C-alpha positions as CSV (number, residue, x, y, z in Angstrom):
1,X,177.5,-96.9,-36.3
2,X,176.7,-100.3,-34.7
3,X,176.2,-98.7,-31.3
4,X,173.8,-96.2,-32.8
5,X,171.7,-99.0,-34.4
6,X,171.7,-101.1,-31.2
7,X,170.6,-98.1,-29.1
8,X,167.8,-97.3,-31.6
9,X,166.6,-100.9,-31.5
10,X,166.8,-101.0,-27.7
11,X,164.7,-97.9,-27.4
12,X,162.2,-99.1,-30.0
13,X,161.9,-102.5,-28.2
14,X,161.3,-100.8,-24.8
15,X,158.7,-98.6,-26.3
16,X,156.7,-101.4,-27.9
17,X,157.0,-103.7,-24.9
18,X,155.6,-100.9,-22.7
19,X,152.6,-100.3,-25.0
20,X,150.9,-103.6,-24.2
21,X,152.6,-104.6,-21.0
22,X,149.3,-104.9,-19.1
23,X,146.5,-105.8,-21.4
24,X,144.0,-106.3,-18.5
25,X,144.4,-102.6,-17.6
26,X,142.6,-101.7,-20.8
27,X,139.6,-103.7,-19.7
28,X,139.4,-102.2,-16.2
29,X,136.4,-100.1,-15.2
30,X,137.2,-96.4,-14.9
31,X,137.2,-95.1,-11.3
32,X,134.4,-92.7,-10.4
33,X,135.2,-90.2,-7.6
34,X,132.4,-90.1,-5.1
35,X,130.9,-86.6,-4.8
36,X,128.5,-87.6,-2.0
37,X,129.7,-89.1,1.3
38,X,127.0,-91.7,1.1
39,X,128.3,-92.9,-2.3
40,X,131.9,-93.1,-1.1
41,X,132.7,-96.8,-0.6
42,X,136.3,-97.3,-1.5
43,X,139.6,-95.5,-0.7
44,X,143.3,-96.0,-1.0
45,X,144.8,-97.4,2.2
46,X,147.9,-95.2,1.7
47,X,145.8,-92.0,1.3
48,X,147.8,-91.0,-1.8
49,X,145.1,-88.6,-2.8
50,X,144.1,-87.5,0.6
51,X,140.5,-88.3,1.5
52,X,139.4,-89.0,-2.1
53,X,136.9,-91.8,-2.2
54,X,135.5,-93.8,-5.1
55,X,132.2,-95.4,-5.8
56,X,133.6,-98.7,-7.2
57,X,136.4,-101.0,-6.2
58,X,139.7,-100.9,-8.2
59,X,143.3,-99.8,-7.9
60,X,144.6,-96.5,-6.7
61,X,145.6,-94.4,-9.8
62,X,148.7,-93.2,-7.9
63,X,150.3,-96.2,-6.1
64,X,148.2,-99.0,-7.8
65,X,147.3,-100.6,-4.5
66,X,143.8,-102.2,-4.2
67,X,141.3,-99.7,-2.9
68,X,139.8,-100.8,0.5
69,X,136.1,-100.7,1.4
70,X,135.2,-98.0,3.9
């Protein structure tokens, strides 16, 4: 019985800790995929999404590295 309670508390604590682990991410601007090559200014250095480019700087949604200016 005690193990079951500890497991339940551990799972609940992990869930609630993950809900607000990065509050600054909630304030981040959403990335806009560039549809025009002239508007494409930033891209992931690891090419996680192939040649997908963005109009604003930010972090790659896949690997979370900073996008680099083209």
